[in-house]
Backbone as a printed PyTorch tensor [residue, N CA C, xyz], in Angstrom:
tensor([[[333.3010,  12.3370, 247.9010],
         [332.3090,  12.5490, 248.3610],
         [332.7350,  12.2700, 249.9260]],

        [[332.0590,  13.6660, 250.4920],
         [331.7610,  13.8370, 252.1890],
         [331.4030,  12.6960, 253.0430]],

        [[332.5360,  12.2460, 253.9540],
         [331.7910,  11.1640, 254.9000],
         [330.0750,  11.3800, 255.2480]],

        [[329.5550,  10.4660, 255.3260],
         [328.1050,  11.3810, 255.5720],
         [328.1710,  10.9220, 257.2910]],

        [[329.0910,  10.1080, 258.0840],
         [329.1880,  10.8720, 259.4520],
         [329.2910,  12.1340, 259.5450]],

        [[330.1390,  12.7580, 258.7470],
         [330.7850,  13.6190, 259.3490],
         [329.8550,  15.0090, 259.0540]],

        [[328.7050,  14.5850, 257.7920],
         [327.7110,  15.6380, 257.8630],
         [326.5490,  15.3720, 258.8840]],

        [[326.4750,  14.2630, 259.3110],
         [325.7130,  13.7940, 260.5360],
         [325.8740,  14.3400, 261.7810]],

        [[327.0840,  14.4810, 261.9950],
         [327.5710,  15.1020, 262.9130],
         [327.8040,  16.4960, 263.4970]],

        [[327.6390,  17.0430, 262.5220],
         [327.4780,  18.5570, 262.2120],
         [329.1680,  18.9270, 262.1490]],

        [[329.7880,  18.3180, 261.9830],
         [331.1950,  19.0570, 262.0040],
         [331.2220,  19.8060, 260.5320]],

        [[330.4690,  19.6710, 259.1520],
         [330.8810,  20.7030, 258.4620],
         [330.1200,  22.2020, 258.2470]],

        [[329.2550,  22.1900, 259.0160],
         [328.4690,  23.4700, 259.0330],
         [328.5630,  24.6210, 259.5810]],

        [[329.6120,  24.8670, 260.5380],
         [330.3580,  26.0680, 260.5360],
         [330.6150,  26.5950, 259.2660]],

        [[331.8290,  25.4420, 259.0720],
         [332.7530,  25.6480, 257.3140],
         [331.6500,  27.0640, 256.7260]],

        [[330.5200,  25.6110, 256.1080],
         [329.0340,  25.8110, 255.4940],
         [328.6780,  27.4370, 255.8930]],

        [[328.5430,  27.3210, 257.1110],
         [328.4100,  28.7090, 257.6940],
         [328.1680,  30.1220, 257.1640]],

        [[329.8650,  29.8530, 256.8720],
         [330.5320,  31.4670, 256.5870],
         [330.3470,  31.5400, 255.5720]],

        [[329.2820,  31.1160, 255.0860],
         [329.0890,  30.9970, 252.9210],
         [327.5440,  31.8460, 253.2610]],

        [[326.8760,  31.0870, 254.1180],
         [325.6760,  31.1610, 253.4500],
         [325.1760,  32.4270, 254.3690]],

        [[324.2590,  33.1800, 253.9980],
         [323.2330,  34.5030, 254.1030],
         [322.6630,  34.3970, 255.8300]],

        [[323.0260,  35.2290, 256.5200],
         [322.7240,  35.1340, 257.5750],
         [321.1840,  35.7670, 257.8380]],

        [[320.4140,  36.3010, 259.3070],
         [318.8910,  36.7020, 258.7600],
         [318.9640,  38.0140, 258.3020]],

        [[320.3680,  39.0730, 258.3810],
         [320.2020,  40.0990, 258.3260],
         [320.6320,  40.4780, 256.7960]],

        [[320.9200,  39.1330, 255.4810],
         [321.2060,  38.8200, 254.7460],
         [322.6280,  39.6880, 254.0500]],

        [[323.3850,  38.8480, 255.3690],
         [324.6360,  38.9970, 254.7420],
         [325.5110,  38.2800, 255.1770]],

        [[326.9990,  37.8930, 254.7190],
         [327.2050,  36.3710, 255.0230],
         [328.8230,  36.7480, 255.9020]],

        [[329.4440,  35.8640, 256.4420],
         [330.2000,  36.3510, 257.3460],
         [331.7770,  36.3780, 256.3830]],

        [[331.6730,  35.6220, 255.0560],
         [332.7470,  35.6380, 254.5570],
         [332.9450,  37.1190, 253.9350]],

        [[332.1420,  37.8460, 253.8960],
         [331.8400,  39.1980, 252.9030],
         [331.9660,  40.1050, 254.6540]],

        [[332.5610,  40.1430, 255.7210],
         [332.6940,  41.2630, 256.7290],
         [333.6100,  41.5260, 256.3760]],

        [[333.7580,  42.9940, 256.8540],
         [334.7990,  44.0080, 256.5620],
         [335.6260,  43.8570, 257.9100]],

        [[336.5700,  44.5250, 257.9900],
         [337.5290,  44.5950, 259.5380],
         [337.0850,  46.0990, 260.0380]],

        [[336.5860,  46.5110, 258.9220],
         [336.4160,  48.1490, 259.6680],
         [334.8560,  48.9060, 260.0440]],

        [[333.9360,  47.2040, 259.2810],
         [332.8510,  47.3120, 259.6930],
         [331.7380,  48.0510, 258.4910]],

        [[332.5620,  47.9970, 257.7040],
         [331.7880,  48.9980, 256.6940],
         [331.0880,  47.2720, 255.6220]],

        [[329.7610,  47.6300, 255.1180],
         [328.7150,  46.7520, 254.8510],
         [329.9860,  46.2430, 253.0910]],

        [[329.6340,  45.5870, 252.5500],
         [330.4310,  44.5650, 251.7330],
         [329.6700,  45.0720, 250.5210]],

        [[329.8380,  45.4100, 249.0670],
         [328.9670,  46.0150, 248.0830],
         [328.8040,  43.5110, 247.5350]],

        [[328.8580,  42.8700, 248.0710],
         [328.1180,  41.9170, 247.5690],
         [327.5260,  41.0270, 248.8480]],

        [[327.0240,  42.1350, 249.5330],
         [326.3730,  42.1700, 250.4660],
         [325.0610,  43.0870, 250.3820]],

        [[325.3390,  44.2040, 249.3970],
         [324.5590,  45.3490, 248.9530],
         [324.0300,  45.3290, 247.9590]],

        [[324.6030,  44.4770, 247.3490],
         [324.4070,  45.8030, 245.5370],
         [323.7330,  44.5930, 245.0800]],

        [[322.5490,  44.7080, 243.9860],
         [321.7230,  43.2720, 243.6160],
         [323.1240,  43.1390, 242.3620]],

        [[323.9810,  43.8910, 241.7480],
         [324.6360,  42.6620, 240.8980],
         [325.4400,  42.0780, 241.1120]],

        [[326.1720,  42.4990, 242.1020],
         [326.9670,  41.4560, 243.1820],
         [326.2660,  40.7400, 244.1970]],

        [[325.3190,  40.6050, 244.9520],
         [324.6620,  40.3770, 245.3230],
         [324.5110,  38.6600, 245.7820]],

        [[324.7450,  37.5990, 244.7250],
         [324.6540,  36.4290, 244.5820],
         [325.7020,  35.8780, 244.5380]],

        [[327.3090,  36.4960, 244.1550],
         [328.5650,  35.8060, 244.0640],
         [328.8190,  35.9000, 245.4920]],

        [[329.5950,  34.5230, 245.5920],
         [330.0470,  34.5640, 246.8590],
         [332.0980,  34.4190, 245.9290]],

        [[332.8360,  35.0600, 247.3450],
         [334.1640,  34.6930, 247.1660],
         [334.7010,  33.6350, 247.7680]],

        [[335.5190,  32.8010, 247.5190],
         [336.3710,  32.1990, 248.0650],
         [337.8670,  32.7720, 248.6670]],

        [[338.0220,  32.7160, 249.7300],
         [339.4050,  33.0460, 250.5880],
         [340.0480,  32.1770, 250.8760]],

        [[341.7550,  32.6700, 250.7580],
         [342.9230,  31.6320, 251.0040],
         [342.0500,  31.4620, 253.0550]],

        [[342.4700,  32.5750, 253.8500],
         [341.9170,  32.3270, 254.8420],
         [340.8040,  32.5500, 255.4310]],

        [[340.6540,  32.7390, 256.6220],
         [339.1540,  32.7640, 257.4920],
         [339.1530,  33.8850, 258.8030]],

        [[339.0440,  34.7570, 259.2390],
         [338.8480,  35.1930, 260.6130],
         [338.8490,  34.2150, 261.3850]],

        [[339.3120,  33.5680, 262.2380],
         [338.8030,  32.8190, 263.3610],
         [337.5110,  33.3210, 264.7850]],

        [[337.5010,  34.3570, 264.7500],
         [336.3780,  34.8520, 265.6890],
         [334.8600,  35.2880, 264.4340]],

        [[335.3620,  35.7980, 263.2240],
         [333.9170,  36.5130, 262.7600],
         [333.5850,  35.0280, 261.1670]],

        [[334.6050,  34.8100, 261.3590],
         [334.5130,  33.4290, 259.6780],
         [335.0600,  35.0650, 258.1700]],

        [[335.0950,  35.7030, 258.7350],
         [335.3460,  37.4150, 257.2680],
         [336.6610,  36.9740, 257.0670]],

        [[336.4370,  36.6320, 255.5010],
         [337.4190,  35.7990, 254.4850],
         [339.0640,  37.2170, 254.8240]],

        [[339.8650,  36.2870, 254.5030],
         [341.3620,  37.1890, 255.1440],
         [342.1030,  36.7010, 253.6750]],

        [[343.2720,  37.3050, 252.7870],
         [343.8340,  37.2520, 252.2230],
         [343.4140,  37.4620, 250.5820]],

        [[344.4390,  36.2790, 250.0110],
         [343.5560,  36.3090, 248.6820],
         [342.1940,  35.7570, 247.8740]],

        [[341.4400,  36.7710, 247.3020],
         [340.0550,  36.4460, 247.2480],
         [339.5310,  35.7840, 245.6620]],

        [[340.5670,  35.3290, 245.4570],
         [340.3180,  34.2760, 244.4340],
         [340.7470,  32.5930, 243.8670]],

        [[340.5300,  32.3150, 245.4180],
         [341.2280,  31.3040, 245.9000],
         [339.7800,  30.2150, 245.2420]],

        [[340.4130,  28.8680, 245.2170],
         [339.4120,  28.4490, 244.6550],
         [339.5940,  26.8960, 244.8710]],

        [[341.0990,  26.6240, 245.9000],
         [341.5070,  25.1020, 246.3380],
         [340.3450,  24.4330, 247.1710]],

        [[341.1850,  24.6620, 248.7070],
         [340.2950,  23.9200, 248.8800],
         [338.9800,  24.4280, 249.9240]],

        [[338.2140,  25.4540, 249.4790],
         [337.6270,  26.7140, 249.6140],
         [336.7750,  26.4430, 248.8720]],

        [[337.3220,  25.9060, 247.5250],
         [335.8290,  25.1110, 246.0920],
         [335.3150,  24.3760, 247.0410]],

        [[335.5450,  23.3850, 247.7150],
         [335.0670,  22.0140, 248.2050],
         [333.8760,  22.7540, 249.0130]],

        [[333.3520,  23.8060, 249.2150],
         [332.2660,  24.2790, 250.1520],
         [331.2960,  23.8080, 249.5760]],

        [[331.5520,  24.2480, 247.6530],
         [330.1330,  23.7230, 247.4790],
         [329.5590,  22.1600, 247.5390]],

        [[330.7830,  21.2380, 247.4800],
         [329.9050,  19.8910, 247.0430],
         [329.8720,  19.6970, 248.5980]],

        [[330.5200,  20.3460, 249.7470],
         [329.4730,  19.8590, 251.5150],
         [328.3040,  20.2950, 251.6370]],

        [[328.2520,  22.0750, 250.5130],
         [326.5730,  21.8240, 250.6980],
         [325.6060,  21.0510, 250.1910]],

        [[326.1480,  20.4390, 248.9410],
         [325.0200,  19.8640, 248.1520],
         [324.9980,  18.8220, 249.0730]],

        [[326.3650,  17.9000, 249.1210],
         [326.4140,  16.7300, 250.4210],
         [325.8460,  16.8020, 251.5710]],

        [[325.3000,  18.3100, 251.8340],
         [325.0760,  17.9730, 253.4320],
         [323.7660,  17.5690, 253.0460]],

        [[322.9100,  18.3380, 252.5620],
         [321.4100,  18.4220, 252.3910],
         [320.8810,  17.4930, 251.5100]],

        [[322.0380,  16.4770, 251.4850],
         [321.6150,  15.0110, 250.8860],
         [321.1230,  13.9410, 252.1630]],

        [[322.7910,  14.6460, 252.6950],
         [323.2520,  13.6040, 254.3220],
         [322.6120,  13.8070, 255.4000]],

        [[321.7870,  14.8500, 255.1210],
         [320.9290,  15.7440, 256.4690],
         [319.2780,  14.8050, 256.7880]],

        [[319.5520,  13.9350, 256.6690],
         [317.9940,  13.6060, 256.3130],
         [317.8750,  12.6300, 257.7450]]])
């Protein structure tokens, strides 16, 4: 369980925002270094799938390295759930 104080302080939101769709409809985690849109942002069959990468680019949040990681980045799903519980 995430500490409610971490959620209330806003500590978890930068991590969560890497995976949330922006107003343009894309996720930071799907940004490519080439600037080309990812099929995970544009293709209706892939749009609702979220990749969990091993590392993230420090400036733009794009996923780097292995895209099948569900270790520590898998905790983001729990943080998203708990942020809605403790954000009141």
